[in-house]
N, CA and C atoms as an extended XYZ file, in Angstrom:
420
Properties=species:S:1:pos:R:3:atomname:S:1:resname:S:1:resid:I:1 pbc="F F F"
N       -10.348       13.777       48.581 N   UNK     1
C       -10.057       13.686       47.117 CA  UNK     1
C        -8.633       13.223       46.831 C   UNK     1
N        -8.423       12.395       45.916 N   UNK     2
C        -7.090       11.884       45.620 CA  UNK     2
C        -6.267       12.790       44.838 C   UNK     2
N        -5.105       12.300       44.442 N   UNK     3
C        -4.207       13.076       43.623 CA  UNK     3
C        -4.751       13.242       42.203 C   UNK     3
N        -3.906       13.850       41.357 N   UNK     4
C        -4.286       14.035       39.942 CA  UNK     4
C        -4.133       12.746       39.146 C   UNK     4
N        -5.049       12.627       38.133 N   UNK     5
C        -4.904       11.541       37.223 CA  UNK     5
C        -3.827       11.795       36.189 C   UNK     5
N        -3.486       10.819       35.457 N   UNK     6
C        -2.527       10.970       34.356 CA  UNK     6
C        -3.000       12.017       33.366 C   UNK     6
N        -4.276       11.992       32.983 N   UNK     7
C        -4.862       12.980       32.066 CA  UNK     7
C        -4.752       14.404       32.591 C   UNK     7
N        -5.032       14.530       33.939 N   UNK     8
C        -5.031       15.782       34.582 CA  UNK     8
C        -3.553       16.372       34.570 C   UNK     8
N        -2.596       15.488       34.858 N   UNK     9
C        -1.206       15.939       34.861 CA  UNK     9
C        -0.724       16.373       33.447 C   UNK     9
N        -1.176       15.624       32.422 N   UNK    10
C        -0.846       15.927       31.051 CA  UNK    10
C        -1.472       17.298       30.690 C   UNK    10
N        -2.781       17.480       31.060 N   UNK    11
C        -3.471       18.727       30.789 CA  UNK    11
C        -2.777       19.910       31.387 C   UNK    11
N        -2.319       19.772       32.637 N   UNK    12
C        -1.648       20.785       33.355 CA  UNK    12
C        -0.271       21.124       32.639 C   UNK    12
N         0.379       20.049       32.305 N   UNK    13
C         1.728       20.174       31.677 CA  UNK    13
C         1.658       20.915       30.296 C   UNK    13
N         0.495       20.822       29.655 N   UNK    14
C         0.348       21.423       28.331 CA  UNK    14
C         0.412       23.010       28.429 C   UNK    14
N         0.185       23.525       29.608 N   UNK    15
C         0.228       24.988       29.796 CA  UNK    15
C         1.715       25.515       29.727 C   UNK    15
N         2.673       24.651       29.906 N   UNK    16
C         4.127       25.066       29.894 CA  UNK    16
C         4.882       24.471       28.755 C   UNK    16
N         4.346       23.385       28.194 N   UNK    17
C         5.056       22.704       27.124 CA  UNK    17
C         4.637       23.195       25.766 C   UNK    17
N         5.589       23.427       24.878 N   UNK    18
C         5.333       23.916       23.551 CA  UNK    18
C         5.008       22.749       22.648 C   UNK    18
N         3.812       22.771       22.050 N   UNK    19
C         3.366       21.693       21.164 CA  UNK    19
C         3.562       22.035       19.688 C   UNK    19
N         3.857       21.028       18.902 N   UNK    20
C         4.025       21.206       17.407 CA  UNK    20
C         3.001       20.316       16.784 C   UNK    20
N         2.410       20.811       15.733 N   UNK    21
C         1.548       19.936       14.951 CA  UNK    21
C         2.479       18.949       14.253 C   UNK    21
N         2.021       17.828       13.772 N   UNK    22
C         2.878       16.874       13.044 CA  UNK    22
C         3.541       17.571       11.887 C   UNK    22
N         2.778       18.459       11.198 N   UNK    23
C         3.345       19.181       10.015 CA  UNK    23
C         4.545       20.034       10.484 C   UNK    23
N         4.369       20.800       11.578 N   UNK    24
C         5.458       21.636       12.095 CA  UNK    24
C         6.621       20.810       12.543 C   UNK    24
N         6.370       19.661       13.176 N   UNK    25
C         7.457       18.823       13.560 CA  UNK    25
C         8.223       18.251       12.379 C   UNK    25
N         7.488       17.838       11.372 N   UNK    26
C         8.156       17.331       10.176 CA  UNK    26
C         9.046       18.412        9.507 C   UNK    26
N         8.586       19.674        9.480 N   UNK    27
C         9.389       20.690        8.885 CA  UNK    27
C        10.698       20.871        9.707 C   UNK    27
N        10.543       20.872       11.028 N   UNK    28
C        11.717       21.059       11.888 CA  UNK    28
C        12.703       19.894       11.774 C   UNK    28
N        12.150       18.700       11.712 N   UNK    29
C        13.007       17.461       11.581 CA  UNK    29
C        13.711       17.489       10.167 C   UNK    29
N        12.949       17.789        9.134 N   UNK    30
C        13.594       17.837        7.784 CA  UNK    30
C        14.687       18.883        7.718 C   UNK    30
N        14.509       19.998        8.463 N   UNK    31
C        15.516       21.097        8.409 CA  UNK    31
C        16.759       20.662        9.110 C   UNK    31
N        16.665       19.634        9.980 N   UNK    32
C        17.882       19.165       10.716 CA  UNK    32
C        18.166       19.953       11.932 C   UNK    32
N        19.156       19.459       12.665 N   UNK    33
C        19.618       20.114       13.902 CA  UNK    33
C        18.694       19.973       15.114 C   UNK    33
N        17.861       18.918       15.075 N   UNK    34
C        16.950       18.666       16.177 CA  UNK    34
C        17.111       17.200       16.589 C   UNK    34
N        17.084       16.998       17.889 N   UNK    35
C        17.153       15.624       18.470 CA  UNK    35
C        15.730       15.180       18.698 C   UNK    35
N        15.332       14.066       18.067 N   UNK    36
C        13.953       13.500       18.214 CA  UNK    36
C        14.075       12.280       19.076 C   UNK    36
N        13.287       12.285       20.160 N   UNK    37
C        13.308       11.242       21.175 CA  UNK    37
C        11.860       10.658       21.355 C   UNK    37
N        11.704        9.350       21.157 N   UNK    38
C        10.519        8.667       21.431 CA  UNK    38
C        10.611        8.053       22.898 C   UNK    38
N         9.780        8.544       23.818 N   UNK    39
C         9.892        8.128       25.195 CA  UNK    39
C         9.069        6.918       25.548 C   UNK    39
N         8.513        6.243       24.516 N   UNK    40
C         7.787        4.990       24.652 CA  UNK    40
C         8.659        3.852       25.064 C   UNK    40
N         8.072        2.864       25.587 N   UNK    41
C         8.805        1.618       26.045 CA  UNK    41
C         9.289        0.919       24.726 C   UNK    41
N        10.392        0.220       24.814 N   UNK    42
C        10.893       -0.431       23.592 CA  UNK    42
C         9.929       -1.355       22.956 C   UNK    42
N         9.137       -2.080       23.728 N   UNK    43
C         8.149       -2.976       23.167 CA  UNK    43
C         7.107       -2.234       22.433 C   UNK    43
N         6.769       -1.038       22.864 N   UNK    44
C         5.748       -0.207       22.115 CA  UNK    44
C         6.310        0.214       20.793 C   UNK    44
N         7.602        0.586       20.752 N   UNK    45
C         8.216        1.073       19.488 CA  UNK    45
C         8.258       -0.188       18.489 C   UNK    45
N         8.567       -1.327       19.030 N   UNK    46
C         8.654       -2.543       18.206 CA  UNK    46
C         7.245       -2.798       17.588 C   UNK    46
N         6.232       -2.522       18.416 N   UNK    47
C         4.874       -2.803       17.982 CA  UNK    47
C         4.330       -1.784       16.974 C   UNK    47
N         4.624       -0.500       17.185 N   UNK    48
C         4.009        0.505       16.380 CA  UNK    48
C         4.954        1.248       15.415 C   UNK    48
N         6.270        1.042       15.679 N   UNK    49
C         7.291        1.874       14.924 CA  UNK    49
C         7.387        3.197       15.594 C   UNK    49
N         8.221        4.052       14.937 N   UNK    50
C         8.464        5.395       15.514 CA  UNK    50
C         8.764        6.375       14.303 C   UNK    50
N         8.947        7.609       14.660 N   UNK    51
C         9.206        8.655       13.680 CA  UNK    51
C        10.618        8.426       13.195 C   UNK    51
N        10.797        8.464       11.836 N   UNK    52
C        12.127        8.215       11.295 CA  UNK    52
C        13.222        9.117       11.932 C   UNK    52
N        14.250        8.405       12.373 N   UNK    53
C        15.348        9.087       12.992 CA  UNK    53
C        15.302        9.322       14.438 C   UNK    53
N        14.117        8.942       15.041 N   UNK    54
C        14.000        9.113       16.512 CA  UNK    54
C        14.882        8.125       17.250 C   UNK    54
N        15.333        8.562       18.366 N   UNK    55
C        16.063        7.698       19.321 CA  UNK    55
C        15.022        7.300       20.356 C   UNK    55
N        15.291        6.158       20.962 N   UNK    56
C        14.380        5.715       22.026 CA  UNK    56
C        15.074        5.844       23.351 C   UNK    56
N        14.571        6.752       24.161 N   UNK    57
C        14.964        6.913       25.519 CA  UNK    57
C        13.626        6.931       26.306 C   UNK    57
N        13.378        5.902       27.075 N   UNK    58
C        12.099        5.718       27.754 CA  UNK    58
C        11.873        6.833       28.715 C   UNK    58
N        10.676        7.145       29.041 N   UNK    59
C        10.307        8.109       30.010 CA  UNK    59
C        10.988        7.863       31.374 C   UNK    59
N        11.138        6.592       31.779 N   UNK    60
C        11.731        6.243       32.944 CA  UNK    60
C        13.236        6.478       33.008 C   UNK    60
N        13.899        6.522       31.800 N   UNK    61
C        15.285        6.683       31.765 CA  UNK    61
C        15.705        8.119       31.423 C   UNK    61
N        14.732        8.938       30.923 N   UNK    62
C        15.068       10.201       30.392 CA  UNK    62
C        15.863       11.135       31.310 C   UNK    62
N        15.320       11.288       32.543 N   UNK    63
C        15.938       12.171       33.513 CA  UNK    63
C        17.334       11.682       33.899 C   UNK    63
N        17.512       10.390       34.015 N   UNK    64
C        18.797        9.865       34.250 CA  UNK    64
C        19.793       10.114       33.155 C   UNK    64
N        19.382        9.935       31.891 N   UNK    65
C        20.256       10.153       30.710 CA  UNK    65
C        20.533       11.673       30.533 C   UNK    65
N        19.621       12.545       31.067 N   UNK    66
C        19.787       14.002       30.867 CA  UNK    66
C        20.507       14.636       32.052 C   UNK    66
N        20.759       13.874       33.075 N   UNK    67
C        21.416       14.467       34.338 CA  UNK    67
C        22.850       14.703       34.148 C   UNK    67
N        23.313       15.878       34.376 N   UNK    68
C        24.728       16.169       34.243 CA  UNK    68
C        25.553       15.514       35.302 C   UNK    68
N        24.977       15.189       36.391 N   UNK    69
C        25.738       14.545       37.488 CA  UNK    69
C        25.824       13.025       37.386 C   UNK    69
N        24.932       12.419       36.566 N   UNK    70
C        24.782       10.975       36.404 CA  UNK    70
C        25.719       10.442       35.455 C   UNK    70
N        26.448        9.334       35.872 N   UNK    71
C        27.382        8.724       35.010 CA  UNK    71
C        26.781        8.046       33.827 C   UNK    71
N        25.535        7.681       33.963 N   UNK    72
C        24.791        7.095       32.750 CA  UNK    72
C        24.217        8.104       31.777 C   UNK    72
N        24.616        9.371       31.910 N   UNK    73
C        24.039       10.314       31.023 CA  UNK    73
C        24.350       10.085       29.608 C   UNK    73
N        23.549       10.518       28.656 N   UNK    74
C        23.662       10.348       27.309 CA  UNK    74
C        24.290       11.623       26.742 C   UNK    74
N        25.428       11.318       25.960 N   UNK    75
C        26.237       12.583       25.379 CA  UNK    75
C        25.289       13.402       24.528 C   UNK    75
N        24.255       12.788       23.911 N   UNK    76
C        23.385       13.607       23.033 CA  UNK    76
C        22.545       14.576       23.847 C   UNK    76
N        22.503       14.453       25.175 N   UNK    77
C        21.687       15.284       26.020 CA  UNK    77
C        22.465       16.256       26.881 C   UNK    77
N        23.722       16.541       26.486 N   UNK    78
C        24.588       17.439       27.228 CA  UNK    78
C        24.256       18.938       27.025 C   UNK    78
N        23.895       19.269       25.806 N   UNK    79
C        23.651       20.679       25.533 CA  UNK    79
C        22.129       20.999       25.836 C   UNK    79
N        22.051       21.831       26.894 N   UNK    80
C        20.749       22.226       27.417 CA  UNK    80
C        20.005       23.145       26.438 C   UNK    80
N        20.716       23.679       25.443 N   UNK    81
C        19.990       24.620       24.564 CA  UNK    81
C        19.644       23.987       23.224 C   UNK    81
N        20.042       22.624       22.949 N   UNK    82
C        19.670       22.062       21.756 CA  UNK    82
C        18.168       21.900       21.537 C   UNK    82
N        17.747       21.861       20.321 N   UNK    83
C        16.263       21.629       19.999 CA  UNK    83
C        15.973       20.172       20.185 C   UNK    83
N        14.913       19.850       21.001 N   UNK    84
C        14.501       18.438       21.209 CA  UNK    84
C        13.010       18.360       20.944 C   UNK    84
N        12.612       17.393       20.144 N   UNK    85
C        11.229       17.014       19.919 CA  UNK    85
C        11.026       15.696       20.464 C   UNK    85
N         9.983       15.656       21.359 N   UNK    86
C         9.620       14.432       22.058 CA  UNK    86
C         8.324       13.857       21.409 C   UNK    86
N         8.250       12.531       21.410 N   UNK    87
C         6.947       11.851       21.032 CA  UNK    87
C         6.800       10.618       21.832 C   UNK    87
N         5.657       10.027       21.678 N   UNK    88
C         5.354        8.698       22.264 CA  UNK    88
C         4.075        8.249       21.475 C   UNK    88
N         3.394        7.247       21.973 N   UNK    89
C         2.222        6.770       21.184 CA  UNK    89
C         1.170        7.798       20.952 C   UNK    89
N         0.727        8.545       21.992 N   UNK    90
C        -0.341        9.476       21.825 CA  UNK    90
C        -0.071       10.873       22.335 C   UNK    90
N         1.161       11.067       22.856 N   UNK    91
C         1.562       12.432       23.232 CA  UNK    91
C         1.622       12.758       24.731 C   UNK    91
N         0.894       11.919       25.468 N   UNK    92
C         0.843       12.226       26.989 CA  UNK    92
C         2.102       11.971       27.719 C   UNK    92
N         2.764       10.798       27.506 N   UNK    93
C         4.030       10.605       28.185 CA  UNK    93
C         5.136       11.544       27.737 C   UNK    93
N         5.101       11.924       26.397 N   UNK    94
C         6.093       12.875       25.931 CA  UNK    94
C         5.849       14.231       26.515 C   UNK    94
N         4.593       14.649       26.804 N   UNK    95
C         4.283       15.942       27.418 CA  UNK    95
C         4.823       15.910       28.824 C   UNK    95
N         4.627       14.904       29.621 N   UNK    96
C         5.188       14.843       30.945 CA  UNK    96
C         6.749       14.758       30.986 C   UNK    96
N         7.307       14.101       29.962 N   UNK    97
C         8.720       14.054       29.864 CA  UNK    97
C         9.282       15.466       29.523 C   UNK    97
N         8.602       16.242       28.714 N   UNK    98
C         8.989       17.563       28.395 CA  UNK    98
C         9.089       18.448       29.594 C   UNK    98
N         8.120       18.311       30.496 N   UNK    99
C         8.147       19.144       31.775 CA  UNK    99
C         9.380       18.784       32.564 C   UNK    99
N         9.693       17.422       32.588 N   UNK   100
C        10.947       17.060       33.340 CA  UNK   100
C        12.182       17.722       32.714 C   UNK   100
N        12.271       17.670       31.425 N   UNK   101
C        13.509       18.314       30.746 CA  UNK   101
C        13.476       19.777       31.027 C   UNK   101
N        12.395       20.408       30.927 N   UNK   102
C        12.268       21.909       31.167 CA  UNK   102
C        12.720       22.159       32.655 C   UNK   102
N        12.265       21.328       33.615 N   UNK   103
C        12.628       21.531       35.001 CA  UNK   103
C        14.190       21.289       35.176 C   UNK   103
N        14.786       20.525       34.290 N   UNK   104
C        16.204       20.240       34.362 CA  UNK   104
C        17.067       21.294       33.620 C   UNK   104
N        16.373       22.317       33.088 N   UNK   105
C        17.155       23.392       32.409 CA  UNK   105
C        17.227       23.412       30.892 C   UNK   105
N        16.587       22.386       30.265 N   UNK   106
C        16.531       22.382       28.795 CA  UNK   106
C        15.600       23.508       28.401 C   UNK   106
N        15.938       24.219       27.261 N   UNK   107
C        15.230       25.370       26.925 CA  UNK   107
C        14.439       25.339       25.645 C   UNK   107
N        14.729       24.324       24.788 N   UNK   108
C        14.128       24.274       23.445 CA  UNK   108
C        13.465       22.940       23.209 C   UNK   108
N        12.464       22.651       24.056 N   UNK   109
C        11.785       21.341       24.030 CA  UNK   109
C        10.398       21.455       23.478 C   UNK   109
N        10.005       20.494       22.549 N   UNK   110
C         8.742       20.516       21.955 CA  UNK   110
C         8.132       19.074       22.028 C   UNK   110
N         6.854       18.986       21.876 N   UNK   111
C         6.126       17.717       21.855 CA  UNK   111
C         5.266       17.726       20.580 C   UNK   111
N         5.207       16.609       19.917 N   UNK   112
C         4.328       16.376       18.747 CA  UNK   112
C         2.883       16.126       19.209 C   UNK   112
N         1.969       16.974       18.828 N   UNK   113
C         0.605       16.821       19.185 CA  UNK   113
C         0.144       15.421       18.662 C   UNK   113
N        -0.437       14.669       19.595 N   UNK   114
C        -0.896       13.342       19.167 CA  UNK   114
C         0.031       12.278       19.053 C   UNK   114
N         1.387       12.622       19.270 N   UNK   115
C         2.418       11.674       19.269 CA  UNK   115
C         2.544       10.960       17.921 C   UNK   115
N         2.933        9.682       18.018 N   UNK   116
C         3.067        8.851       16.739 CA  UNK   116
C         1.705        8.654       16.055 C   UNK   116
N         0.626        8.559       16.773 N   UNK   117
C        -0.653        8.376       16.168 CA  UNK   117
C        -0.988        9.705       15.348 C   UNK   117
N        -0.726       10.841       15.977 N   UNK   118
C        -0.931       12.136       15.272 CA  UNK   118
C        -0.101       12.216       14.040 C   UNK   118
N         1.149       11.786       14.124 N   UNK   119
C         2.091       11.765       12.975 CA  UNK   119
C         1.485       10.952       11.820 C   UNK   119
N         1.052        9.769       12.158 N   UNK   120
C         0.438        8.868       11.131 CA  UNK   120
C        -0.859        9.464       10.618 C   UNK   120
N        -1.668       10.044       11.463 N   UNK   121
C        -2.911       10.668       11.012 CA  UNK   121
C        -2.699       11.802        9.999 C   UNK   121
N        -1.548       12.423       10.166 N   UNK   122
C        -1.198       13.553        9.248 CA  UNK   122
C        -0.648       12.998        7.958 C   UNK   122
N        -0.504       11.719        7.843 N   UNK   123
C        -0.097       11.184        6.536 CA  UNK   123
C         1.364       10.785        6.476 C   UNK   123
N         2.060       10.885        7.602 N   UNK   124
C         3.524       10.560        7.610 CA  UNK   124
C         3.684        9.093        8.117 C   UNK   124
N         4.774        8.535        7.545 N   UNK   125
C         5.059        7.098        7.889 CA  UNK   125
C         5.854        7.009        9.116 C   UNK   125
N         5.611        5.881        9.895 N   UNK   126
C         6.503        5.523       10.921 CA  UNK   126
C         7.455        4.501       10.399 C   UNK   126
N         8.642        4.514       10.981 N   UNK   127
C         9.584        3.409       10.502 CA  UNK   127
C         9.594        2.325       11.572 C   UNK   127
N         9.942        1.062       11.112 N   UNK   128
C        10.068       -0.056       12.068 CA  UNK   128
C        11.151        0.244       13.106 C   UNK   128
N        10.951       -0.311       14.277 N   UNK   129
C        11.969       -0.109       15.296 CA  UNK   129
C        12.470       -1.481       15.738 C   UNK   129
N        13.771       -1.751       15.843 N   UNK   130
C        14.778       -0.813       15.389 CA  UNK   130
C        14.893       -0.703       13.896 C   UNK   130
N        15.313        0.485       13.465 N   UNK   131
C        15.424        0.749       12.060 CA  UNK   131
C        16.550       -0.166       11.461 C   UNK   131
N        16.349       -0.540       10.268 N   UNK   132
C        17.374       -1.399        9.621 CA  UNK   132
C        18.553       -0.461        9.348 C   UNK   132
N        19.722       -0.918        9.755 N   UNK   133
C        21.011       -0.195        9.519 CA  UNK   133
C        21.794       -0.776        8.440 C   UNK   133
N        22.561        0.022        7.826 N   UNK   134
C        23.363       -0.491        6.645 CA  UNK   134
C        24.697       -0.987        7.094 C   UNK   134
N        24.847       -1.289        8.444 N   UNK   135
C        26.097       -1.754        8.970 CA  UNK   135
C        26.438       -3.148        8.592 C   UNK   135
N        25.449       -3.908        8.051 N   UNK   136
C        25.689       -5.304        7.755 CA  UNK   136
C        25.537       -6.256        8.967 C   UNK   136
N        25.198       -5.680       10.092 N   UNK   137
C        25.051       -6.492       11.325 CA  UNK   137
C        23.693       -7.235       11.158 C   UNK   137
N        23.688       -8.434       11.702 N   UNK   138
C        22.469       -9.239       11.654 CA  UNK   138
C        21.826       -9.208       12.982 C   UNK   138
N        20.549       -9.576       12.989 N   UNK   139
C        19.775       -9.594       14.167 CA  UNK   139
C        20.078      -10.872       15.012 C   UNK   139
N        20.807      -11.762       14.390 N   UNK   140
C        21.117      -13.144       14.897 CA  UNK   140
C        21.491      -13.143       16.288 C   UNK   140
């Protein structure tokens, strides 16, 4: 018998990862003080959009950006106690990413049930990626 499938790994991960309904996630996001990360690939975000205010750190880069020893770490990921909500297209990649962050010592990590699809199904809008900024910079 081979190793576990993606679905089996996600199912197992859900036993340790705290899930939020889209409604619960929206309340937490609206209250502020939470870092929202979409772990999808950039082309996926460009195709489907993402949750308003979410940063894109792909699943493949997340551990590197969160590593205290790594020079490419993201300053937004230095506080291991900050609240983080992860999402992706359907929730699977975000769930596996959450287990990685928990393994790395992050303590307040959540995943949106159903990812961006669940968010939309709940009646919330996704914003285009990258979001239009008021900086006056052009895409040129």
